[in-house]
N, C-alpha and C positions, 0 to 999 in steps of 0.2 A: 693590278694595274698593268697595262701593256708596256713595254720598254720602249724607251726614246729611240730611234733610228735618226743617226747623223743624215743629213741628206746628202745626196752625192757630189755636189759641188764642194764640199768641205772636207770629202773623204781623204785619207792619207794618200799621196801620190805612190804608186807601185815604185818600188825598189828606187828609191833617190841615191844617187850616186854618192857615196862618200867620199868627204876630200882626201887625197892623197896623204899616208900618214907624215911624209916627211914635210907638207906644210902646215900640218896642224901642231906638230910639236915645236916649242919654243926653245927646248935645248937644256929648259930648267926641271929640276927635281921637284915634284909636287909632294911627292910621299915615298918616302925611305923606312921600310921595316925591317928592323934587324933583331935575329935572334929571338922571336917575338913567342912567347910561351902562355898557356892557359890550360891551370891545372884545377880540377873539381876534385875536393875533398871527399872522399868514401867514408862514412860515420855509420858504426853498427853498434847493435846492443843497447841498453837501456842508459849507459853513460854516455852514448854517442861518441864513443871514443874512434879517433880517425885509425882506419885499417888499411887505408893505400890511396890512390890517386888516378882519376881517369884524364889521361894527358890527349885532352880535346885538339891543342894545337901544341905542338912539341919542335920548337927550333926553327921558326919559318922567317925568311928572308925574301925582299924582292923590292924593288922600286918602279914607280910610275911616274911620267914625264906627263907635265902639264900637255893637253889636248888628246891624251892616249886611252885607249880601252883595253885593260887588264882584265882577262877571264879568268875565273878561279874555278875549277872543274874537278869531278870526283865523284866517286858513290857517296850514297846516303851515308850521313854520318864520318864523313872524313875531317870534317873540321872546317868546311869553308865558310859555314853562317857566322861561326865562334869566331873565326878570324876577320870578318868583317864587323861584327859588333865591338870587338877587342881596338879595332881601328877607330871607330867612333864613341869609343868610350862609353858604352851603351852598358858594357861589362867590365870590370877593370882587370888587365893581365897579370899574370903571375909574375914575369919578369921579360926584358927586352926593350927595345926603344921604337917608338912610333913617330918617326919624323915628319912633321908638316910643313911646309911652306906657307905663311899666312898672306893675305893679301898686301900688308906693309912690306913683305920682303922678308919677314923675321922666320926663323925657324924654331918651332916649339916641339918639345918632346909631349905629345898628347899621352903618352902613356904615364908621367908624371905629374905634371901640372895640377893645380888644386880646382877643385870645382866651381870655385870663383873665377880662375882664370880660363876655364874650360868652357864657362856661358856663354860668352860673346864669340868664341870659336866654332861653335855650333851652327851658326847660321851659314858657314862657310862648306861644311860637310853635311849632308844629307842625304836620306835615304827612301830607296822607294821598294816597299815591302812586297812580299809573295803573292799575299791572299788580298786580292781587290775586294772581296766581301767583308772581311772581319778588321781589316786595317782602316776602315772608315767608319764614324761614329754614325749610327743609323738615326738618330736623334738629332743631327746636325743637317743643316744645309750645305749645298756646296758651297755658298759664298761664306758661310762659317768655318766650313772645314780648310779650304784653301786659305782665307784670310787669319785662321789663327795663326800660323806663324808671325804674320806682320804684327799683329796685334799684341803678342807675347813679346816682340823685339821693338816695340816702342811707338809705332804707328797707331795713334790712338783717332785719326780722323777716319769716321765710316766712308765718307766719300773718296777718300784717297785709298782705301782697301778695296772698295766697290771697283775703283777705275782698274787698281792692280789684278784684281780678279777676273775683270772683262779681258785684260791684255792675256791673262795666262789661258785661259779657256779659249781664245782663239789660235794661241798659239799650238794648243795639244788638240786642236780641230775639233771643238767642241762649241755651242752656239751657248753664246752668253746670257739669253734670255731663259736658260734652265737653271741659273745659278741659284734661284731660290728653290729647286727641287730637294728632295731627299735621297739619298743613296739607290733607296730600293727602287726606284722609277729608271734607273739606267741599267744597261747591259754588263757583262763583266769586262769587256773591253774597254766601255766607256768609264766604268769605275777607276780602272787602272789607269787611264789617261788624268782622272780627277787626282790621283795620288801622284802621279807625274807632274802634273800643275803645283800640288803642294809643296812637293821636294823642290821646286825651280823658283818658290814664291820670294825666297830671299837671296838670289843671285849667288847659289853655291858655287864654288870652285871644284869640290870633289863629290860625286854622285855615286853612292853605293846602290847597285840593284842587287836586290837579294832574290833570286831566281824569278823576275818580274813577269814572265809569260808561262811560266809554269802550270798556271790553274786556268790558263785560257785556251780557248777552242784553236783548232792549227791555223785557219784564216785569219783569226783576230792576232794571233801572234805575229805574223809575218807584219799585220799593220803597225802593230806596238815596236817592234824592233825597226821597221823604217822610221817610225817617228822619233825613237831614240837617236836615229843616226842624223835625222834632220836636225833635231834639237843641237845635238854636237857640233855639227857643222855651224850652225847658227849661233850658238852662244859660246862656241869654244868650252864644251864642258871636259872634263875628265870622268872617265867611268872606271870604277870597280865593279865588274859583272860577274855575280855568282850565278853558276848554273850545273847542271849536271847531263843536260842535252848538248852534244857534241855539234849537231847540224844546226844549233843556234849560235853556238860560241864561233863557228866558223865563218857567220854571215855577219856578225857584229865586231869581234874582236880584232885587236892588232897584235897582242900577244896572250899568249896561254899560258898556266901554271895550272900543272897537274896534281891535284892533292891525294896522298893517301895515308890515313892513320894519322891524321895531324901533321903530316909532313909535307912538303912540296917534293916530288918525285923528278917532276922535269918541268924546266922554264924555257920558252923559246918563241920567235917569232911565229905567228899562225901559220904560215907558208911551210917555214922549215920543219915544224912541229906535225901537222899533217902529212908532210911528202916523205919526211925521215925521222920516226921518233927513236930515242934513244934509250927508251927505259922499256921494259916489257909490260909494264901496267899501263903505259901510254898504247902502246901498240894493242892491247888486248881491247881497251876501249873504244879505240878508233875498227878494230874489227867488228866490234858489236853495233856500228852504225848503221841502220837499216839502208838497204840499197834497193833501188827501185825496178830492178831487174829480178823477175820471181825465179829465174834460174839460178840465180845466187842464194837462194834461202839456205838450202841445206849445205850450203858451206861454213854459215856462222856456227861457231863454236865458243858456247858460254864459260868464260872464266871459272875453272874448277875453285872448290873450296871456299870459304866464308871469308869475311872481312876481318883482320885480326881485330881482337879484343883492345882498345886503347888503354883500360885499365890493369891489363897484362900483356903488353905488346911481345912480340918474338924476339930472341936475341939476333945479334946481327941485322941484317936488312929486314925491316917488317913486312916486305913483300915475299921472301924467299919461301914461305909454307906453299905459295900458291904460283910460284914462279918456274916455268919449264926450263930456264935457263941457270938454275941456282947451282952453286957448288959450293963446296965445304967452306969456302972463306966467307961467303955470302952468311952462312947459318951462324958465323961467331964473331964475325968484324962487321960494326956499323960502318956504311959507307959515308963517304966525304961529300960535300955539296962542293962540285967542281965546276967549273966552266971548260968543256970540252972544244969549243968553238965559239967565234965571237957571237956573244948574245945568246949561246944555248947552254945552260945549265941543267946539270942530271945530277941524281943520287942513286950510283950504282956502279958496282965493282967493274962490270964487264961492258960497259956503254963505249968504249972504245973499240971492243973488236966485234960486237953484235952489229948486223944488218937487219932490219925489223922492217915489215911491210906497213906502208903506211896508206895513205888516200890521196890519188891526185889531185893537185891543188886548182888545175882546171875543171874540175866535176863539180856540180852542184848539189849540196846537200841541203834539203828544204826542212825549216824548222817543223819536228815532230813533236805529236802530243806527249806530255808526260806522264 
């Protein structure tokens, strides 16, 4: 069956302006993650004895204000998705605090509350999944997919569910008359919009987007990002945006947290981080961003070495085996997580003395295919 093409009049408008960050923020902390850790046990042998641990998330701390978009970036396997799943309690963290401010204004620790207490909280924290093809049940219609969260949370009236699904489909630029179709009748970008509509069904405060555009074509990536920005402006959403494409991150984020082997290496406002990175790993990631000028292709130098094994990380700074600026102290002493300027946090012994190249904030980095 041919894919359904959304008519031009309902297409996502190009590059909708995002509301200024200062206008979107309420000054209230919605999510406060403190010293979060998630270790996976390694079992070996017939008796399944514990022989070690994989430090998937190792001492992660950050805050997100209401109305903000915080991006978690890093190479594959650095712990971004595990961090986001711990925040949603899709998996139980090993230790740490995940303080979430509920609709009533009460702050709860998502890491320690019981499953019974967690159930009503889930409607305030929703997730957009990476793969729009596997995240939708092929045997359910769009009406059932988007309406399922409503049914589970007590909306028994089918008429009410249909009305809400129609509203959500218009919100994500899909025709409501398509709600009785199955996912195979839609393109990848349209399926991702269905996933976005499902995440918004219960009016969440926090939306965790786990690489929501990495499986889409380049042109569709831009449309989806613009839609997410528009929805944030309209509904006052707060995003935790997981990605490894810095072009995408620069387009949508307010602040950026760079992860490496389960730790946050650097966290700063987007402009500050892209213009003047303080951690060598961040500078290496920025240097790897494709540039439109073909004369600059030969200047790209891949980061040497391999990502450290989280089951047996190096002593001292985890990045020192690949770092061109490493000194003896980096090899033996673990760097502290410190604030070197207002809002700019880094985990590096030499952050205050290094001058690292960045990317001009005025330049445009288009979202690229992953």
